[in-house]
C-alpha positions in Angstrom: 23.2 30.2 -14.6 22.1 26.0 -14.7 21.0 26.3 -18.1 24.4 27.8 -19.4 25.7 25.0 -17.3 23.7 22.1 -19.1 24.0 23.5 -22.3 27.5 23.5 -22.1 28.0 20.6 -20.2 25.3 19.2 -23.8 27.7 21.1 -26.2 30.2 19.0 -24.3 29.1 15.4 -24.5 27.8 15.5 -28.5 31.3 16.9 -29.5 32.8 13.7 -28.2 30.0 11.6 -28.8 29.6 12.6 -32.3 33.4 13.8 -33.3 35.0 12.4 -35.9 38.5 13.6 -34.6 39.7 10.3 -34.0 40.8 8.5 -30.7 43.8 10.9 -29.9 41.5 13.9 -28.9 39.0 11.6 -27.4 41.8 10.8 -25.2 42.7 14.5 -24.5 39.1 15.1 -24.3 38.8 12.6 -21.2 41.8 13.8 -19.8 41.0 16.8 -19.2 37.7 16.2 -18.1 39.3 14.3 -15.4 41.7 17.0 -14.1 38.8 19.0 -13.9 37.1 16.7 -11.6 40.3 16.1 -10.0 41.2 20.2 -9.1 40.9 20.4 -5.2 38.4 23.6 -5.9 35.9 20.9 -7.6 36.1 18.3 -5.1 36.4 21.0 -2.6 32.5 21.6 -4.0 31.3 18.7 -4.3 32.2 18.3 -1.1 30.1 20.9 -0.3 27.5 19.7 -1.9 27.0 16.0 -0.7 27.5 17.1 2.5 24.2 19.6 2.4 22.2 16.8 0.3 23.0 14.2 3.1 21.6 16.8 6.1 19.1 17.4 3.9 18.5 14.2 3.9 18.8 13.1 6.5 16.1 15.3 7.8 13.4 13.6 5.2 12.3 10.2 7.1 11.3 12.1 9.8 9.4 14.7 8.0 7.8 11.6 5.8 7.8 9.9 9.4 5.5 13.3 10.7 3.5 13.3 7.9 2.3 10.0 7.6 1.0 9.6 11.4 -0.7 12.8 11.2 -2.5 11.4 8.5 -3.2 8.2 9.7 -4.0 10.1 12.8 -6.7 12.8 10.5 -8.5 9.1 9.3 -8.8 7.2 12.4 -10.6 10.2 13.9 -12.7 10.5 10.8 -14.3 7.2 11.2 -14.6 7.9 14.8 -16.4 10.9 14.2 -18.9 8.7 11.1 -19.6 5.9 13.4 -20.4 7.8 16.7 -22.5 9.9 14.7 -24.3 6.8 13.3 -24.7 4.8 16.7 -26.3 8.5 18.0 -28.8 9.0 15.3 -31.9 7.9 15.8 -33.4 4.3 14.7 -35.7 5.3 11.3 -38.1 2.3 10.6 -37.4 0.8 7.2 -39.4 2.5 4.7 -41.8 -0.4 3.2 -41.9 -1.6 0.4 -45.0 -1.0 -2.2 -47.5 -3.8 -2.2 -50.1 -4.5 -4.4 -53.0 -5.3 -2.2 -54.9 -9.0 -2.3 -58.1 -9.6 -4.5 -60.8 -11.1 -1.4 -62.6 -13.6 -2.2 -65.5 -12.4 -3.6 -68.4 -14.2 -0.9 -71.7 -15.8 -2.7 -75.3 -15.1 -0.4 -75.4 -18.0 1.4 -79.1 -19.1 -0.5 -76.9 -18.6 -3.7 -74.2 -21.3 -2.0 -77.0 -23.8 -1.4 -78.7 -23.3 -4.7 -75.1 -24.8 -6.6 -74.3 -27.3 -4.1 -78.1 -28.7 -4.5 -77.3 -28.9 -8.1 
């Protein structure tokens, strides 16, 4: 039903915009559309739809608030749980960085040391 209504509306709009019937025909179509829009049955339905939409929209802010509050609470709980797990975990020593052994000076025998000083 909605598809048919959109098709008919599109056809009418296309006719009005694309027709070369002139200003007189345009005024006739505009007057007919205005009469249809202002008819009591149409306006009664428009009012019903508007009221129904306002009722539904009235619930939207409350629903958004509840969903947002739930998301924030979940995020806070998740962060608190992660912090608690870190605090409860035993401290593990950091891995020592690999070091290269330093070359140790080779000691000369004492007799050789004296000979080198004497010369």
